[in-house]
N, C-alpha and C positions, 0 to 999 in steps of 0.2 A: 534388488532389481524390481520387485513387485511395488515397493514404495515409490520408486522412480517412475514407473509406468503410470501409477495412479496420479502422481504429481503432474506429469506431462499431459495427462488427460484433463486435469483441472485447469492447467495453463491454457490448453486449447479452448476450453469453455470460456475462460476469462477473456480470451482474445476476441470472442464473439460478442462480448458485452460492450457495446458501443457507448452506453451511458457511463460505465465505469471509467473507460479510457478518456472520454471527453471531460467528465467531472474532475478527474484527477489531474489531467493536463491543464484545464482551466485554472484549477486551484494553484498548481505549480507556477504557472505564468503570473497569476495575480500575486502570489506569495513573493516571487522574485522582485516584482515592482514595489510592493509594500516594504519589503525588507530593505531594499535599496534606499527608500525614502527615510527610514528611521534609523539606519545604521550605516554610517560612513565607514570606509575601509580602515581609516586611521583609528576610529573609535573601536571598531570590532577587533582589530589586531591588539590594541592596548588591553582591552578587556579579556580577550582570549588568553593573553600572557598572564594576566592577573588570576583568572579562574584556574588556569593550569597549575599555577604555583600554589594557590589556596588548596586545591584538591590533592595535589601531590603531598603537601605537608600534612594534610588531614589523614591521608592513607598511611603515611609514615608513622603516625602516632595514634592510629585508630583506636586501639584498646584504651589508651589514656583518655581520649575524647569520649568514648562510650561511658567510661567510669565517671568522668566529670559531668556529662550530660545527665546521667542517671541520678547522681547525687543532687544536682541543682533542681532537677525536675521533682524529685521526691521531697526536697525541702519546701517546695512550693505547693505540695499537697497532691501531686500526681502519683499514680502507681505505675511503676515501670517494670515491664517483663521482657526478658531477653529470650527470643525464640530461635532455636538453632535451625529450624526448618519450617516449612509451611504447615505441616501436620501439628506441630506444637502451637503455632500461632492460632490456627483454627480451633484447636481444642480449648485454648485459653478463652477465646471469644465465645465459644459455645457454652463454656462453663459460666461465664458472666450472664449470658442470655438465660440460661436455665435458672440461675439463682434469682434473677429478676422476674422470672415467669414471663419472659418476653414473648409477645405475639407478633410484633412488627418491628423491623429494623429499617431505618433509612440510611442510604449510603451516598456519599458524593464520589465523583470519579476518582478511582485509585487503581493504578496499574499494579501496585503491590497486592491488592486483594484479588485482582485478575490472576496474578502470578501464582497465588496459592489456591486458586479456584474456590474462594471463600463462599460465594453464592451457592455453589453446588453442595458444599458441606452443610450450610445452614438449611438448605432445602431438605437434605437427607435427615435432618433433625427436626423437621416440621416447623421451622421458623420462617415466617414470611420476611422477605427482604425486598426492598424497593430502591432501585437506582433513581437518583434525583437530578443528575445531570441530564439535560435533554437528549444528547446523543446517546448516553449510556442507557437511558430509559427506552429509547427506540430500539436499540439492539437487544435489550433484555426482552422486550415484547417479541422480537423476531427470533429469539433463541440463538443469537449469534454472539461472537466475541468482537472486541474492538478491532477495527482495521487501521487504526492510527492511535498513537499514544496521546495525542492532544485532541483530535477530532474523530472520535470513535465511530461515528456514523457517516463519514464523508462519502462512503460508497453507496449510500441509500438515495433512491429517487423520491421525490415528493409523492409520486403515485403509490410507491410501496409504503411510505409512512402513512398516507391516508388510509390505505387498506388495514394497516396495523391498528391505527386509532379507531377505525370503524368497528373492528372486532372488540375493542376495549369499551366503546360507548354503546354498541349495539345498534347503531344506525349509520347510514351512508354519510361519510364525511367528505367534503370537497377537497380538491388538491390545492388549497389556498394556504400558504405558509403562515401568515398572521393568524388565521383561524386555527391551524394545527397547533401553533405555539400556545394559543389561548386554552385549547383543550388540555395540553400538557400541564400548564400552569394550574388550572383548576383541579386536575386530578392529583397533582403532586402536593398541592397546598394541604389537602386533607390528610395525606400521608405524614407530612411534617408534624401536624398537630396531634396525630394519634400514636406516633412512634415512641417506643420505650427506650430504644438505643439508637444513637447516631454513630456511624462509622465513617471516618475520613482517612485519606492518606495524608501525606505532608510533602511539601517541596523541599523543606530544609528543617534540620534540627540544629539548635544553637547550643554549643557546649557551655559557654560562659554563664548562661542564665537558665538553661533547661527549657527554653521556649521552642515551640514549633511554629513554622511559617507555612501558610496555605494560600495559594493564589488561585483565583477563578474569575470567570467572566459573567457568571450567571447569579452569583450570590447564594447558590444552593449549598455550597460547602459551609458557609457561615451559619445558615439555618440548621444544617445537619449537626454542626458542632454545638449550637447553643440552645435549641428547643428541647430535645430529649433530656431526660434526667441523667443519662450516662453517655459519655462521649469516649469512643475508643479510636485511637490513632494507630495506624499500621505504617511504619516507616522503615525503609531499608537502612542498615547501619552506615552505608556509604554516603548518606545524605547529611550526616552530621558535620558541621563546620565549626571552627573554633569560636568565632565571634559574630556579633551583629553586623560589624563592618564587612566581614566576609560575605555574610548573607546579602547585604545591600549590593555588593559588587555583582553577585550572581543574579539578583533580581533586576538589576539594570539591563541585563542582556537577555534574560530568559524569555520574556514576552516578545521581544524584538525578533529573536531567532525562531520562536515557536510559531507565531502567527503574523509577524510583521507589524505588531502594535508597539507604540512607544512605551506603554504601560498597561498592565492588566486592570480590569475593572475593580477587583476586590483583592486586597492583601490583608490577611488575618494573621495576627501574631498572638498565639495563645500560650499563656504561662500559668501553670497550676490550675487548681479547681476553683469553681465558684461555690458559694454557699448552697448546700443541698443538692449539689451535682457532683458526679464522679468523673475523673479524667484518667483514663488508662492509656499508656503509651507502650506499644509493642515494638521492640527493636528487632527487626527481622534479619537473620543471617542468610539462611537458605542458599549456601554456596558462595556467599560473598567473601568470607574469610579465605576460602580456598583460592578464589580468584585474586584476592589481594596479595597472596603469597606466590603467585605465578608471575615471574619476572617478564615473561613474554606477553602477558595479557592484562596485567593489573591496571594499566592505564585506562581500561574500559570503565573502571569504577569512577572515573572523572565525569562521566555522563551526568548532565543535569536534566535529562528527560524532556528536552525541548521538541524532539521529533523532527528537527531540521534535516537530519540525514535522510529521512523518508521524503520530506518535502521536495528535495532537489534530485532524488534518485530517478533515473530514467526507467529503470525496471519496475520500481514501485508504481510509477505513473501508468504503466501498461497493465500490470496484473493485480495491483492492490495489495493490501497488507495481509489478507487472509492466506495468500500464497507466498508473498515475500516476507515471511515471518512466521512465528508460531503464536505466542502470546505477546511478546515484545516484537515489534516489526521494524523494518528498515535495517540498515547496516549494523547499528548497535544491537538491534534485536537478535541478529544472527549470533553475535558473540555472547550475549547474555543467555540466550537459549542453550548454547552448547554447555555452559557451566551450570545453569539452573535447572534446565529441563532435559539435558542430555544431548549428545552429539547426533543421535538418530533424528531428533526433531529439528536440528539445525542443518542437517545435511543437504536437503533439497534447496532451501533458500540460499544456502551458501554457494551451491553450484550455479544457481541462477544469477548471482551477482556478476555484473559485467566488468567490475574493477575500473570504473572510469575515474574514481577518486573525487567525484563531485561532493560526496559526503565529507571527505577529509577537509575540503575547502570550506564547507559550511559549518563544521562542528565548532561551537563556541568554547569547548573545553580542550581543543587541540589534540583530539584522539586520532591516531593514524588508523582509522577504521578499516580502510582497504588493506593495509599492511597486516592487520590482525586477522582479517578474513583469509588472507593468503596463508598465514601461519596455520590457521584452522584447517585449511585444505590439506596442508602437509600432514597434519595429525589424522585427518579423515582418510587420506590416501594410505597411510600406514595401517589403519584399522580395517579397511574393507578391501575386498577384491575388486580391482578396477575392471572395466569392460575390456574384453580381449582385444578389440580393435585399437582402443586407446593405448593399451600396453604395447601392442605391436608397433604402433607409430612411434612411441617414445624409444623403443629399443632400436628402431631404425635411425631415429634422430641422433642417438648417441654414437652412431657409426658413420662419420661424415662421408667416406668414400661410397658406402652402400647407399646412403641417402641421396647423394648427388647422381649416382648412376640411375637410381629409380626415377628421379625427377626428369632426367634426360629421356628415359624410356617412356615417361608419361606423355611426352609430346606425340609419340606415335599412337599411344593408347587412346588419346582424346580425339583423334581424327574422325572416327565414325560419328561422334557427337557434335564436334565443332564444325565439321565439313569445310575446313579451311577458313572459317570466319574468325574475326578477332575476339569474339565472345560467344559464350554458350547461352542460348536463350531458353532452352528447355532440357530438363533431365527426366528420365523415365521412372516409373514405379515409386519405390519408397524414397527416392531422391528428389522427387518433384517439388517438395516444399522449398528446396534450396534455390529454385529458380521461379518460384511463384510470383515474387514481387521484385525481382532483380535478375539481371544477367550475371554470369560468372566469367571471369577472365580465362584465357587459355594459357597453357604453358608455352613459353617462347621457344621457337625452333632452335635458337642459339642463346645460351645464357650469357650474362654479362661477362663472366670469366673468360669466355671465348672471344669476345670482341673488344675487350678493354685494350686501349692503345697503350702499349708499354714503353713507347719512346719517352725519353726524358724531357723535362721542361725546356732545357737548353736547345735540344734538337727541334722541338716543335715550334719554338718561337724565334728561330733565326731571323726570319724576314718580317717579323711583326713590329709594329711601332706602338702597340697598345701599352698602357702603363698602369701601374697600381695607383689608385686615386690618393692613397695616403701620403706617399712621399715621392711620387713621380719617377720611381725607379723602373727602368725598363725590365720587363718580365724575364728576359733571357738571362739577366744577372741574378735572378731569384735562386736562393739555395734552400728554400723551405721544402722539406720532405715529409710527406704524410702517407698514412695507410688509409685506404678507403674500405670501410666495413659496410658491405651492401645490405646484409640481411637476405633472407630467402626470397622475398617477393621481388625486390629489385633485381636480384641475380637471375631468377628463373622465370619470372612472370612479366616484369616491367623493366627489361634491360635498358630501354630508351631513357628512363630516368637516370640510370647510372651514367650513361653517356653524356647526358646533359650536365650532371654533376661534375664529371671529368672536364668537360668543356668550360664550365664556370670556374672551376678551380684553376684550370690552365689560364683563363683570362685574368684571374686574380694573382697569377704568378706562383702557383703552387704545383710542385711536381708530385702527383698522387700515384701511388702504387696500389695494385690490387693483389693482396696476398691470396693466392689461389687455394691455400690449405684451409682458409677460413670456412666456418660452417655456421649453422643456425645459432643464434644468440642464446637459445635455451629458454626463452620466455614461455613458449607453449607448455613446456614441462613444469616450469616454475608456477605458472598460473594454475595448473591442475594439481599441484601438490607433489609432483614427482621430483623431489630434490636430488635424488641420485643421478638422474639423467641431466638435470640442470647443472649439477656440479661437474659432471664429465665434460659437458660442452664449455663450461666456464674455464676449466683447466686447459682444454684444447685451444680455445681462442686466446686466452691470456698468454699462453706460451708463445703464440705467434705475434701478437700485437705489442707485447712488452719489449720487443726488439728495439735497441737504442737507435737504430738507423731511422726510426720513425719519430719525428718531433711531435707529430699529432696523429690522432686517429679521428677520421671524419666519418660520420654516418649520415645516411639519407633517410633513416627511419627512426623516429623518436623512441619507439619501443626497444629497438636495439641499443640506442644511446642510453636509455634507462637501465638496461641490463648490464651494459659495460660500466656505467658510472655508479650504479647503486647495488644491483643484485650480486655482481661478482665479488664485491668486497664482503658481503654477507656469506655467500656460498663458500668462499675460500678463506674465511677468517682463521680456520684451524689447519690450513693447508701449507705446504712448503712454498706454494705460489702466492702466498698472502701479500708479500711486498710487491710482487709483479702486478697483482690485481689492483693494488692501490695506485701504482704507477699508470696503469692503463686508464683507470678512472680519472686521474688528474689530467691526462692529455687527450681525453675523448671529448669531442664537440659535435653537436648537431650541425649540419651543413650551414643553415642560416645564422646560427649563433657564431660559428667560426668566421664567416664572411664579415659580419658586423662587428663583433666584439674583439676579434683577434686581428683581422686585416683592415678594419675600417673601410671596407670595399664599397665603391660606388659603381653601380651598373653603367656601362658605356652608353652613350646616346645612340639612337637609331640613325642609320644612314638613310638616304632618300629612298633606296629600294625597299628597305624594311618598312618605312613609313607608308609607302604605297601599298605594300602587302597588308599591313594592318588596316588601312583605310578600306581596302576591298573586303576584308573580313568583318568590318564593323557593321552593326545593325542599327537602324534608327530606333530611338528610345523615346518613350513618352515622358519619362521622369527626367528631372533636371538636376544638375550638379554644378557647383561653381567651376569645376574643372572643364565642363562641357561648353562654357560660354563662348570661347573664341580660340582662334589659333590652333596650335598642334593638338590641343585637347580633343578636337573633333575626330582625330584619327585614333584616339586611344580606345582600348577595350575596357568595358565595364567589368571589374573584377571583384568578387567577394571571397573572403578568406575563412576557411574552417580550421579552428584550433583542435588538433587531436588531443585526446584526454591525457595521454602520457607526456606530450610535449608541454602542454600548459600547466598541468597539475603535478607531474612528477619532476619535470625539468625546470619549470618556471619560465619557459620561453614563449613569448607571444608578441613582444614588441619588435623583435629583430626581423621576422619575415615581413611584417607590415612596413618596417622602415625600408626594406629592400624594394617592396612593391611601390611605395610612395616615391622612391628615388629614381625609379625607372620611368622613362617617358613613353613606355608602351601601353600603360594602363592607368586607371585611377580606381581607388578602392572604395567600395560601398559595403558597409558592414551589415551582416545579417542581424536579426533581432537577438538571436542567441548563438553567437558564433562558436562558443565554447561548449555547447551541449553535445553530448555523445551522439555519434552517427549510428551506433548499434553494431559496428563491425566486431570489435573485441577479439580479433584473431579467430581462434576456433569456436568462439561463442556463437558466431553466425551460423555455424554448422550444427552445434549442439542444440541451440534454441532459435531456429530460424523464424518462428512466429514472433517472438519477442523482439528479435533483432530487426525484422522487417517493419514492425510497428514503430520502433524507435527511428528507423531510417526514414519512414514516411514523414515524420515530424521534421526531420532535417531537410528532406527534399522540399517540403512546403516552404521552409524558411529560405532555402536557396532560391527557389523560383520566385519568391516574394521580393527578392532584391532586383529582379529583372536584369541579372548579370549575363554577360557573354561567357564568362569563364569562372569556374569555381577552382580555387587554388588551395592546396594544403601542403604540409611537409611530411605527411604520413602516407606511404604507399598503400597500406591496408585501408585507411579511410578513403583514399582516392578510388581504389578498386570497388569498394562497397557503394560509394556515392555514384560512381559512374554506372554501376549496375542498376541502381535505382532510377537514375535519369534516363538511361537507355530503355528501360522497361516502360516508362510512360511517354517515350518519344520526345523528351525535352531537348531542344537544340542549344545545349549549354556544354561547352568544352570543359574537360577536367584535366588539370595540370598540376604537377609538382612544382614547387617554387623554383627549382633549378631549370625546369623547362620554360617557365615564364621568363627567366632571365636570359636564356640562350636562344630561344626559338626566333 
């Protein structure tokens, strides 16, 4: 608890650092543009598959590759030492330094040396060590650790760097970047020439010839490796690949995903020693063998250390690597930290991950980073005592009747705060942060389960002449039977979304039932690591939804869909309900996915009355769009679409809702700059980390407002609730609608 309070205090301080947030956000935006230019989707997916296969095969025969690499390297004159941990590696290096009577060591950027805190060990033995990478030298002067695996000083301002360099030179240095780089170049050149030992890391080791591969943009790694009389390489054993061909495959992608460059400036391939020079290669284990033998987590060793998981992470962009990591940062850093530096050091960054899966989308090695972090949360939950409030909530969640009764009672309990309004604008005391930058929704007076129209499709459509676009079959002849799984928010907070979904399904000829025994999908418990509660809810809902009378299960919430389609199979894999869980997964569809891919549904055209209503609602716009030119387009609303994280990256659904919007004559679609970037809601995340959540939300709100849209549409009730709260707080006149409401209003 003490560690958590200290972490939250540091987060609060980071949230006040405007430079940090602006610098990281600017880099993230620039990175996305650069990466897009140098890496097509097709190229990336092809290379990702190849890298995944290369690394998987390497892990499967790791011991053999280590032996082969060691043999080939020693045949070429190198000395190879296998270090079981950081202490052994540091001791070996210090031994060489003492033998050589070393006064000065130069180092190039190496996360492996950061991992074992080598600089600290050298300093304790009175050996001077100088970092030669510009970013590493800056943070060495500042007494800090890297905030990024590739760009260690990305969090630094030029003002701060100028102050550090001024202390180094003894005079006031201006905040001029070319001038500061010149100072660094002059200072470091002297170090290169005087150094007795050069220490580098390595990006790859090649088993077939015993070579190491180092890439850099500054050339300092090449100088570090070639000028001193002794070169020491520290490389993690997971970086060994079978062949140069495999190394070339990884090098093709590494700079593209690391910095958005098509190729790095320097690629050094070093094999054996040169005359009168020594080459020592230290193969570092330090927990990697244990990780390789853990079937749940061994895929983490596929990491090629590009840092792209941090580059695209919305949380990293807000609080930086010193908080969203330990020594290794970002999503991969959380996992590596747990195995290398202990679960205690991984705990707080792990909890602050919002699980948006952007890291999974970006990873060139195909690592399910978010999935591994979720598994780590489970282990952490089993190790530590969870907060009383969280435990109480999950116990209530596991009892559907009690949960629903308390939600109904919450409507009365909120009245003194909501005062009959549709949203809560302010909360008192310790809860004030929850409404600092957004409003909160109120519990509905009547949940969806109380107002769901239970009449059959045939009874509802007796007098209608609407038809299904696919085959022109009258709806009242439709025999499709589906269960609607609402999720907690649609049921108890936004029942109007549920009614719109019912109406849209009805218009598409689907007889939808609302099983009233359904309860929470269990994702909040799953997210927090409480697998016991998540499993109870999976069993409860699976027993209901697996009923053969339901041909389909339709959801209006992507998180619920993900739970039913993915999580339940995992939770119930050893349960008697395993087959039922698989059945539920196979027949579960997100609402928009179901309309487009199953029914080939086309939204009906608006009648004259609806057209006049839309025309009255429309606002004049300064921006132009081809659809605005003439005719009916003048009555259309300008709509932008937000992709929820779980919908786009867990379910792979993003084309379908756009197709529905484009096919309706009520609106035309204008895309945000970053439609798939997280809005910051994350379920309970916005309650646990309101500051981070609000900062992420602000970026999303700015993107939405920048489209000049009349309406923001999404398929996720949680995202809609969060975005609506942010828009209301700033007084923006932009409507917020679920895709079903857009189709039926």
